[in-house]
C-alpha positions as MATLAB code, in Angstrom:
seq = 'MDTNEFNPYAPPQAMMGSGGSFGACYRQGGRLVVPRADAPFFPCDSCIKCGQPAVTTLRRRLAWHHPAWYLLILVNLLVFIIVAVCVSKKMTLTVGLCGKHQARRKAWILVSWLCFAAGIAFFFVFGNSESRDFAYMMLLGGGFIVLSLIFACVVSYLIVRPTRITASECILTGAGEIFLQQFPSA';
ca = [
      36.105   -9.131  -33.596;
      36.199  -10.772  -30.175;
      32.717  -11.270  -28.629;
      34.021  -10.461  -25.123;
      35.358   -7.103  -26.235;
      33.650   -4.004  -24.813;
      31.237   -2.376  -27.254;
      30.353    1.211  -26.267;
      27.367    1.204  -28.682;
      25.739   -1.906  -27.250;
      22.594   -1.455  -25.134;
      23.087   -1.744  -21.373;
      22.904   -5.227  -19.947;
      21.158   -5.764  -16.627;
      20.386   -8.832  -14.578;
      16.651   -9.130  -14.015;
      15.136  -10.669  -10.885;
      13.744  -13.710  -12.679;
      14.331  -17.377  -12.108;
      14.188  -17.175   -8.304;
      16.984  -14.631   -8.014;
      15.522  -11.468   -6.555;
      18.707   -9.530   -6.037;
      19.313   -8.557   -2.457;
      15.689   -8.857   -1.249;
      15.438  -10.876    1.967;
      13.055  -11.473    4.842;
      13.336  -10.685    8.533;
      10.713  -12.817   10.215;
       7.375  -11.611    8.820;
       8.892   -8.568    7.153;
      10.311   -8.207    3.674;
      13.371   -6.020    3.078;
      13.604   -4.583   -0.442;
      16.716   -2.581   -1.360;
      15.865    0.542   -3.356;
      18.100   -0.620   -6.207;
      16.066   -3.846   -6.538;
      12.601   -2.229   -6.413;
      12.197   -2.166  -10.236;
      12.974   -5.902  -10.325;
      10.653   -6.871   -7.460;
       8.842  -10.130   -8.323;
       5.254   -9.313   -9.254;
       4.485  -12.604  -11.003;
       3.051  -14.090   -7.797;
       0.473  -12.774   -5.346;
       2.107  -10.882   -2.472;
      -0.587  -12.150   -0.099;
      -0.690  -15.891   -0.856;
       2.062  -16.688   -3.384;
      -0.334  -17.928   -6.107;
       0.229  -16.794   -9.710;
      -0.724  -13.135  -10.087;
      -3.468  -12.069  -12.490;
      -2.911   -8.337  -12.015;
      -0.248   -5.962  -10.790;
      -0.648   -2.812   -8.722;
       1.799    0.014   -8.521;
       2.095    1.137   -4.905;
       3.599    4.484   -3.985;
       4.782    3.889   -0.451;
       5.564    6.705    1.961;
       6.906    6.573    5.502;
       7.970    9.027    8.171;
       9.129    8.491   11.725;
       6.181    7.946   14.108;
       7.406   10.744   16.409;
       6.151   13.263   13.829;
       2.592   12.317   14.880;
       3.146   14.424   18.006;
       2.695   17.478   15.784;
      -1.013   16.632   15.595;
      -1.208   17.933   19.173;
       0.099   21.300   17.941;
      -1.931   21.618   14.752;
      -3.222   19.150   12.178;
      -2.271   21.377    9.242;
       1.291   21.749   10.563;
       1.530   17.951   10.885;
       0.314   17.408    7.306;
       2.818   19.903    5.878;
       5.728   18.488    7.884;
       4.739   14.866    7.121;
       4.665   15.570    3.389;
       8.073   17.228    3.581;
       9.880   14.612    5.695;
       8.280   11.463    4.244;
      10.553    9.049    2.447;
       8.926    7.593   -0.656;
       9.377    4.487   -2.787;
       7.405    2.974   -5.666;
       6.875   -0.789   -5.811;
       4.838   -2.971   -8.180;
       3.143   -5.935   -6.494;
       1.098   -8.802   -7.882;
      -2.340  -10.016   -6.764;
      -4.109  -13.295   -7.511;
      -7.774  -13.448   -8.552;
      -9.013  -14.064   -4.999;
      -7.183  -11.129   -3.449;
      -8.018   -8.870   -6.388;
     -11.717   -9.693   -5.919;
     -11.442   -9.016   -2.172;
      -9.810   -5.652   -2.863;
     -12.533   -4.726   -5.382;
     -15.227   -5.719   -2.852;
     -13.702   -3.386   -0.235;
     -13.564   -0.584   -2.799;
     -17.271   -1.177   -3.551;
     -18.045   -1.078    0.180;
     -16.168    2.224    0.386;
     -18.258    3.802   -2.360;
     -21.507    2.456   -0.871;
     -20.581    3.887    2.534;
     -19.826    7.221    0.892;
     -23.217    7.296   -0.857;
     -25.071    6.196    2.288;
     -23.261    8.801    4.411;
     -24.217   11.577    2.002;
     -27.825   10.345    1.997;
     -27.961   10.296    5.807;
     -26.600   13.826    6.110;
     -28.851   15.455    3.503;
     -32.057   13.449    3.584;
     -32.444   12.842    7.288;
     -30.729   16.045    8.414;
     -33.733   18.038    7.119;
     -36.276   16.120    9.198;
     -38.827   17.997   11.352;
     -38.122   15.811   14.381;
     -34.929   16.985   16.108;
     -34.298   13.673   17.874;
     -34.723   11.728   14.648;
     -32.427   14.148   12.787;
     -29.708   13.834   15.441;
     -29.904   10.055   15.350;
     -29.644   10.046   11.569;
     -26.728   12.472   11.621;
     -25.036   10.203   14.147;
     -25.727    7.254   11.820;
     -24.269    9.233    8.917;
     -21.157    9.938   10.969;
     -20.809    6.236   11.748;
     -21.112    5.419    8.053;
     -18.419    7.975    7.207;
     -16.118    6.354    9.779;
     -16.889    2.983    8.171;
     -15.968    4.540    4.835;
     -12.587    5.608    6.172;
     -11.949    2.086    7.517;
     -13.001    0.448    4.216;
     -10.763    2.814    2.227;
      -7.770    2.001    4.409;
      -8.387   -1.762    4.176;
      -8.757   -1.671    0.389;
      -5.689    0.491   -0.163;
      -3.142   -1.076    2.183;
      -1.845   -4.171    0.462;
       1.656   -3.841    1.879;
       2.745   -1.299    4.453;
       6.196    0.167    4.922;
       7.473   -0.030    8.478;
      10.574    1.901    7.521;
      12.050    3.476    4.402;
      15.691    4.525    4.433;
      18.004    5.826    1.744;
      19.015    2.256    0.896;
      16.040   -0.020    1.638;
      12.354   -0.409    2.428;
      11.013   -2.761    5.104;
       7.495   -4.028    4.336;
       4.783   -5.842    6.280;
       1.616   -7.361    4.890;
       3.179   -9.973    2.605;
       1.928  -13.531    3.027;
       4.064  -16.263    4.543;
       4.095  -18.362    1.353;
       5.283  -15.352   -0.665;
       7.980  -14.618    1.939;
       9.320  -18.194    1.751;
      10.851  -17.549   -1.680;
      13.309  -15.066   -0.133;
      16.364  -15.920    1.962;
      16.149  -15.234    5.672;
      18.503  -12.713    7.249;
];
């Protein structure tokens, strides 16, 4: 039997994105363009922030919608949320993180939980104070802590951000320059 002959019972053969060949991924300045077909083969063996060897991988479910949809917030926040969920384009990507960036991400997650606990404490403990001025100041402090919580959550979650997702590709920001250098420029 000839080894080049087609075998319908053989398992499918696919080219993986190893050895420096990452399919059709390329960079546009500080942005990384990942075709949807190459997303499962995206290189996650190096840190997406600094290019060092990765010690962990994170699966990111990216979603994007056109910024003009934010105008619906002026109509109604609930309407915006429903429309944004319906029109968002989604893509899943696995990215790698080195020990330093993993530790930084975990620290921001810890800050988020501490802000959450402190905000709850401010609202319940100091909101029941006899002094009205003191209670208002503490409620204001609790509100500030909750806003800090929102900021810390966003910082810890956003490793890479999509600037656009189409039917054929995803354009990402947030990748480090050293990581981007391994891709051809467009």
